[in-house]
C-alpha positions as a Markdown table, in Angstrom:
| # | Residue | x | y | z |
|---|---|---|---|---|
| 1 | Unk | 120.1 | 221.3 | 85.8 |
| 2 | Unk | 118.5 | 222.2 | 89.0 |
| 3 | Unk | 121.5 | 220.9 | 91.0 |
| 4 | Unk | 123.9 | 222.8 | 88.8 |
| 5 | Unk | 121.9 | 226.0 | 89.4 |
| 6 | Unk | 121.9 | 225.4 | 93.1 |
| 7 | Unk | 125.7 | 224.8 | 93.2 |
| 8 | Unk | 126.2 | 228.0 | 91.1 |
| 9 | Unk | 124.1 | 230.0 | 93.5 |
| 10 | Unk | 125.9 | 228.7 | 96.5 |
| 11 | Unk | 129.2 | 229.4 | 94.8 |
| 12 | Unk | 128.1 | 233.0 | 94.2 |
| 13 | Unk | 126.9 | 233.4 | 97.7 |
| 14 | Unk | 130.2 | 232.1 | 99.1 |
| 15 | Unk | 132.2 | 234.4 | 96.9 |
| 16 | Unk | 130.1 | 237.4 | 98.0 |
| 17 | Unk | 130.3 | 236.7 | 101.7 |
| 18 | Unk | 133.9 | 235.4 | 102.0 |
| 19 | Unk | 135.2 | 238.9 | 102.7 |
| 20 | Unk | 133.6 | 238.6 | 106.1 |
| 21 | Unk | 136.6 | 236.7 | 107.3 |
| 22 | Unk | 137.0 | 233.5 | 109.3 |
| 23 | Unk | 135.9 | 234.7 | 112.7 |
| 24 | Unk | 132.2 | 233.8 | 113.4 |
| 25 | Unk | 130.0 | 236.6 | 114.7 |
| 26 | Unk | 126.4 | 237.0 | 115.9 |
| 27 | Unk | 124.7 | 239.6 | 113.7 |
| 28 | Unk | 121.6 | 241.3 | 115.1 |
| 29 | Unk | 119.1 | 242.1 | 112.3 |
| 30 | Unk | 116.0 | 244.2 | 112.6 |
| 31 | Unk | 113.8 | 243.6 | 109.6 |
| 32 | Unk | 110.4 | 244.5 | 108.2 |
| 33 | Unk | 107.8 | 241.7 | 108.1 |
| 34 | Unk | 107.6 | 242.3 | 104.3 |
| 35 | Unk | 110.9 | 240.5 | 103.9 |
| 36 | Unk | 110.4 | 237.9 | 106.6 |
| 37 | Unk | 109.8 | 234.8 | 104.5 |
| 38 | Unk | 112.5 | 235.5 | 102.0 |
| 39 | Unk | 115.0 | 236.3 | 104.8 |
| 40 | Unk | 114.0 | 233.1 | 106.6 |
| 41 | Unk | 114.9 | 231.2 | 103.4 |
| 42 | Unk | 118.2 | 233.1 | 102.9 |
| 43 | Unk | 119.5 | 233.1 | 106.5 |
| 44 | Unk | 120.5 | 229.5 | 106.6 |
| 45 | Unk | 122.5 | 229.9 | 103.3 |
| 46 | Unk | 124.4 | 232.8 | 104.7 |
| 47 | Unk | 125.1 | 231.1 | 108.0 |
| 48 | Unk | 126.3 | 228.0 | 106.3 |
| 49 | Unk | 128.7 | 229.9 | 104.0 |
| 50 | Unk | 130.1 | 232.2 | 106.7 |
| 51 | Unk | 129.5 | 230.4 | 110.0 |
| 52 | Unk | 128.0 | 233.7 | 111.3 |
| 53 | Unk | 124.8 | 233.5 | 113.3 |
| 54 | Unk | 121.9 | 235.7 | 112.4 |
| 55 | Unk | 119.7 | 237.0 | 115.3 |
| 56 | Unk | 116.6 | 238.4 | 113.4 |
| 57 | Unk | 113.7 | 240.3 | 114.9 |
| 58 | Unk | 110.8 | 241.0 | 112.5 |
| 59 | Unk | 108.2 | 243.7 | 112.9 |
| 60 | Unk | 106.5 | 246.6 | 111.2 |
| 61 | Unk | 108.9 | 249.3 | 110.1 |
| 62 | Unk | 106.8 | 251.9 | 112.0 |
| 63 | Unk | 107.5 | 250.0 | 115.2 |
| 64 | Unk | 111.1 | 249.0 | 114.7 |
| 65 | Unk | 112.3 | 252.4 | 113.6 |
| 66 | Unk | 111.3 | 254.2 | 116.8 |
| 67 | Unk | 112.8 | 251.3 | 118.9 |
| 68 | Unk | 116.1 | 252.0 | 117.2 |
| 69 | Unk | 115.8 | 255.7 | 117.7 |
| 70 | Unk | 115.3 | 255.0 | 121.4 |
| 71 | Unk | 118.5 | 252.9 | 121.6 |
| 72 | Unk | 117.7 | 249.4 | 120.4 |
| 73 | Unk | 121.0 | 247.8 | 119.4 |
| 74 | Unk | 121.4 | 246.2 | 115.9 |
| 75 | Unk | 124.0 | 245.5 | 113.3 |
| 76 | Unk | 121.8 | 245.6 | 110.1 |
| 77 | Unk | 118.3 | 247.1 | 109.6 |
| 78 | Unk | 116.0 | 246.3 | 106.7 |
| 79 | Unk | 113.0 | 248.7 | 107.0 |
| 80 | Unk | 110.9 | 251.0 | 104.9 |
| 81 | Unk | 112.2 | 254.1 | 103.1 |
| 82 | Unk | 110.6 | 256.4 | 105.6 |
| 83 | Unk | 112.1 | 254.5 | 108.6 |
| 84 | Unk | 115.5 | 254.4 | 107.0 |
| 85 | Unk | 115.3 | 258.2 | 106.3 |
| 86 | Unk | 114.5 | 258.9 | 109.9 |
| 87 | Unk | 117.3 | 256.7 | 111.1 |
| 88 | Unk | 119.8 | 258.4 | 108.8 |
| 89 | Unk | 118.7 | 261.8 | 110.1 |
| 90 | Unk | 119.1 | 260.6 | 113.7 |
| 91 | Unk | 122.6 | 259.2 | 112.9 |
| 92 | Unk | 121.6 | 255.6 | 113.7 |
| 93 | Unk | 122.7 | 254.1 | 110.4 |
| 94 | Unk | 125.9 | 254.4 | 108.2 |
| 95 | Unk | 124.6 | 256.2 | 105.1 |
| 96 | Unk | 127.5 | 254.8 | 103.0 |
| 97 | Unk | 126.2 | 251.3 | 103.4 |
| 98 | Unk | 122.5 | 252.0 | 102.6 |
| 99 | Unk | 121.1 | 250.1 | 99.6 |
| 100 | Unk | 117.7 | 249.0 | 98.5 |
| 101 | Unk | 117.4 | 245.2 | 99.0 |
| 102 | Unk | 113.9 | 244.6 | 97.6 |
| 103 | Unk | 110.5 | 246.0 | 97.0 |
| 104 | Unk | 107.0 | 244.6 | 97.8 |
| 105 | Unk | 103.7 | 245.4 | 96.1 |
| 106 | Unk | 100.4 | 245.4 | 97.9 |
| 107 | Unk | 97.5 | 243.0 | 97.2 |
| 108 | Unk | 94.0 | 242.2 | 98.3 |
| 109 | Unk | 93.4 | 239.3 | 100.8 |
| 110 | Unk | 90.3 | 237.7 | 102.2 |
| 111 | Unk | 89.6 | 234.7 | 104.4 |
| 112 | Unk | 90.2 | 231.4 | 102.7 |
| 113 | Unk | 87.0 | 230.1 | 101.0 |
| 114 | Unk | 85.3 | 233.6 | 101.1 |
| 115 | Unk | 83.9 | 235.0 | 97.9 |
| 116 | Unk | 86.6 | 236.2 | 95.5 |
| 117 | Unk | 85.6 | 239.5 | 93.8 |
| 118 | Unk | 87.5 | 240.6 | 90.7 |
| 119 | Unk | 90.1 | 243.2 | 91.8 |
| 120 | Unk | 92.1 | 243.2 | 88.6 |
| 121 | Unk | 90.8 | 246.6 | 87.6 |
| 122 | Unk | 90.5 | 249.9 | 89.5 |
| 123 | Unk | 86.8 | 249.8 | 89.2 |
| 124 | Unk | 86.6 | 246.2 | 90.4 |
| 125 | Unk | 88.8 | 247.1 | 93.4 |
| 126 | Unk | 86.6 | 250.1 | 94.2 |
| 127 | Unk | 83.4 | 248.0 | 94.1 |
| 128 | Unk | 85.0 | 245.3 | 96.3 |
| 129 | Unk | 86.0 | 247.9 | 98.9 |
| 130 | Unk | 82.5 | 249.4 | 98.9 |
| 131 | Unk | 81.0 | 245.9 | 99.3 |
| 132 | Unk | 83.2 | 244.7 | 102.1 |
| 133 | Unk | 81.9 | 245.1 | 105.7 |
| 134 | Unk | 85.3 | 245.6 | 107.3 |
| 135 | Unk | 88.8 | 246.4 | 106.1 |
| 136 | Unk | 91.8 | 245.7 | 108.4 |
| 137 | Unk | 95.0 | 247.6 | 108.4 |
| 138 | Unk | 98.0 | 248.5 | 110.4 |
| 139 | Unk | 98.6 | 252.2 | 111.2 |
| 140 | Unk | 102.3 | 251.7 | 111.4 |
| 141 | Unk | 102.5 | 249.5 | 108.3 |
| 142 | Unk | 103.6 | 251.0 | 105.0 |
| 143 | Unk | 100.4 | 249.8 | 103.1 |
| 144 | Unk | 98.2 | 251.2 | 105.9 |
| 145 | Unk | 99.8 | 254.6 | 105.4 |
| 146 | Unk | 99.0 | 254.5 | 101.7 |
| 147 | Unk | 95.3 | 253.5 | 102.1 |
| 148 | Unk | 93.8 | 256.9 | 102.9 |
| 149 | Unk | 95.4 | 258.5 | 99.8 |
| 150 | Unk | 94.0 | 255.7 | 97.7 |
| 151 | Unk | 90.5 | 256.0 | 99.1 |
| 152 | Unk | 90.6 | 259.7 | 98.3 |
| 153 | Unk | 91.7 | 259.0 | 94.8 |
| 154 | Unk | 88.9 | 256.5 | 94.4 |
| 155 | Unk | 86.4 | 258.9 | 95.9 |
| 156 | Unk | 85.3 | 256.5 | 98.7 |
| 157 | Unk | 87.1 | 258.0 | 101.7 |
| 158 | Unk | 83.9 | 258.8 | 103.6 |
| 159 | Unk | 82.3 | 255.4 | 102.9 |
| 160 | Unk | 85.4 | 253.5 | 104.0 |
| 161 | Unk | 86.0 | 255.3 | 107.4 |
| 162 | Unk | 83.3 | 253.2 | 109.3 |
| 163 | Unk | 84.7 | 249.9 | 107.9 |
| 164 | Unk | 88.3 | 250.4 | 109.0 |
| 165 | Unk | 89.6 | 248.1 | 111.7 |
| 166 | Unk | 93.1 | 248.8 | 113.1 |
| 167 | Unk | 95.3 | 245.9 | 114.0 |
| 168 | Unk | 97.5 | 245.4 | 117.0 |
| 169 | Unk | 100.9 | 243.8 | 117.4 |
| 170 | Unk | 99.2 | 241.0 | 119.3 |
| 171 | Unk | 96.6 | 240.5 | 116.6 |
| 172 | Unk | 98.0 | 241.2 | 113.1 |
| 173 | Unk | 95.5 | 242.0 | 110.3 |
| 174 | Unk | 96.1 | 238.8 | 108.3 |
| 175 | Unk | 95.4 | 236.7 | 111.5 |
| 176 | Unk | 92.2 | 238.6 | 112.0 |
| 177 | Unk | 91.2 | 238.0 | 108.4 |
| 178 | Unk | 91.9 | 234.3 | 108.7 |
| 179 | Unk | 89.8 | 234.1 | 111.8 |
| 180 | Unk | 86.8 | 235.9 | 110.1 |
| 181 | Unk | 87.1 | 238.9 | 112.4 |
| 182 | Unk | 87.8 | 241.2 | 109.4 |
| 183 | Unk | 86.6 | 240.6 | 105.9 |
| 184 | Unk | 89.3 | 242.1 | 103.8 |
| 185 | Unk | 92.8 | 243.6 | 104.0 |
| 186 | Unk | 95.3 | 245.1 | 101.6 |
| 187 | Unk | 98.6 | 243.5 | 102.8 |
| 188 | Unk | 102.1 | 243.2 | 101.4 |
| 189 | Unk | 102.0 | 240.4 | 98.8 |
| 190 | Unk | 105.0 | 238.8 | 100.3 |
| 191 | Unk | 103.2 | 238.5 | 103.7 |
| 192 | Unk | 99.8 | 237.3 | 102.3 |
| 193 | Unk | 101.4 | 234.6 | 100.1 |
| 194 | Unk | 102.3 | 232.6 | 103.2 |
| 195 | Unk | 99.6 | 233.6 | 105.7 |
| 196 | Unk | 97.6 | 230.5 | 106.8 |
| 197 | Unk | 93.8 | 230.7 | 106.3 |
| 198 | Unk | 94.0 | 233.6 | 103.8 |
| 199 | Unk | 93.4 | 233.8 | 100.0 |
| 200 | Unk | 95.3 | 236.4 | 98.0 |
| 201 | Unk | 92.9 | 237.7 | 95.4 |
| 202 | Unk | 95.7 | 239.4 | 93.4 |
| 203 | Unk | 97.9 | 242.5 | 93.4 |
| 204 | Unk | 96.4 | 246.0 | 93.4 |
| 205 | Unk | 95.7 | 247.2 | 89.8 |
| 206 | Unk | 98.7 | 249.0 | 88.3 |
| 207 | Unk | 96.9 | 252.4 | 88.4 |
| 208 | Unk | 96.8 | 252.3 | 92.2 |
| 209 | Unk | 99.6 | 249.9 | 93.1 |
| 210 | Unk | 102.1 | 251.0 | 95.7 |
| 211 | Unk | 105.5 | 249.5 | 96.3 |
| 212 | Unk | 107.2 | 249.4 | 99.6 |
| 213 | Unk | 110.9 | 249.7 | 99.0 |
| 214 | Unk | 113.1 | 248.0 | 101.6 |
| 215 | Unk | 116.4 | 249.7 | 102.1 |
| 216 | Unk | 119.0 | 248.1 | 104.3 |
| 217 | Unk | 121.9 | 249.7 | 106.2 |
| 218 | Unk | 124.5 | 248.9 | 108.7 |
| 219 | Unk | 124.2 | 250.5 | 112.2 |
| 220 | Unk | 126.5 | 253.4 | 112.9 |
| 221 | Unk | 127.3 | 251.7 | 116.1 |
| 222 | Unk | 127.3 | 248.1 | 114.8 |
| 223 | Unk | 129.0 | 245.6 | 117.1 |
| 224 | Unk | 129.7 | 243.4 | 114.0 |
| 225 | Unk | 130.0 | 245.8 | 111.1 |
| 226 | Unk | 132.0 | 243.6 | 108.7 |
| 227 | Unk | 129.6 | 240.6 | 109.2 |
| 228 | Unk | 126.7 | 242.9 | 108.7 |
| 229 | Unk | 128.2 | 244.3 | 105.4 |
| 230 | Unk | 128.8 | 240.7 | 104.2 |
| 231 | Unk | 125.1 | 239.9 | 104.8 |
| 232 | Unk | 124.1 | 243.0 | 103.0 |
| 233 | Unk | 126.3 | 242.0 | 100.0 |
| 234 | Unk | 124.7 | 238.6 | 100.0 |
| 235 | Unk | 121.2 | 239.9 | 100.1 |
| 236 | Unk | 121.8 | 242.1 | 97.0 |
| 237 | Unk | 123.7 | 239.4 | 95.1 |
| 238 | Unk | 122.3 | 237.3 | 92.2 |
| 239 | Unk | 122.2 | 234.3 | 94.6 |
| 240 | Unk | 119.4 | 235.9 | 96.6 |
| 241 | Unk | 117.1 | 236.7 | 93.7 |
| 242 | Unk | 115.3 | 233.4 | 93.5 |
| 243 | Unk | 114.3 | 233.5 | 97.2 |
| 244 | Unk | 113.1 | 237.1 | 96.9 |
| 245 | Unk | 111.0 | 236.4 | 93.8 |
| 246 | Unk | 109.6 | 233.2 | 95.2 |
| 247 | Unk | 108.3 | 235.2 | 98.2 |
| 248 | Unk | 106.5 | 237.9 | 96.1 |
| 249 | Unk | 109.4 | 240.4 | 96.2 |
| 250 | Unk | 111.2 | 242.2 | 93.5 |
| 251 | Unk | 114.8 | 243.4 | 93.4 |
| 252 | Unk | 115.1 | 246.8 | 95.0 |
């Protein structure tokens, strides 16, 4: 049964991407780290079916977006909604190709083996945040931008300010948590699931949950537009769903 499902998925994938044509191309992709693990699983399938080669650069949407605005070349971008909106306004992406690929919820993560407070309720999350000595976040990450509004809603904005630790590209927050440099963080679930040395306590409670939607679009100046469109079709096909769900993502 498992082999039959795999064959069916591969057949669907091949049917979706076959429109790319026979000529192999190098497709430059700029993608949010929220979709990193899923895309790493899916890339070999796409490359095998099409013989195209994917050159993928991962990073925070808040960093990749400005790079594109300054002239960074790409064929397909998979970033946050805010980044995609800015790129559309700047004429950097083809709006006709834009489609939501996936969405990622936020969770609570601590160092592996650390105490595991109950964060399944809003009150439990509030108490866990008040009890932690430090909370790491990325200013350019989608979850980081959501934090301040959540703190205000919970009535703990002033108490949290001294605990906040801003990450850097050289020292991502999950790495700092794993090393014991920061006690807690509220990362994308898709990233925390595969981070070494980290325990994911669970998703944020429904009342305060935030989803980062990941739209994808082909560059307005793509060197390989047809191959990029084929990749986009594959990522939004039924064949891609198992890999997305396995990595903590939901269909867009």
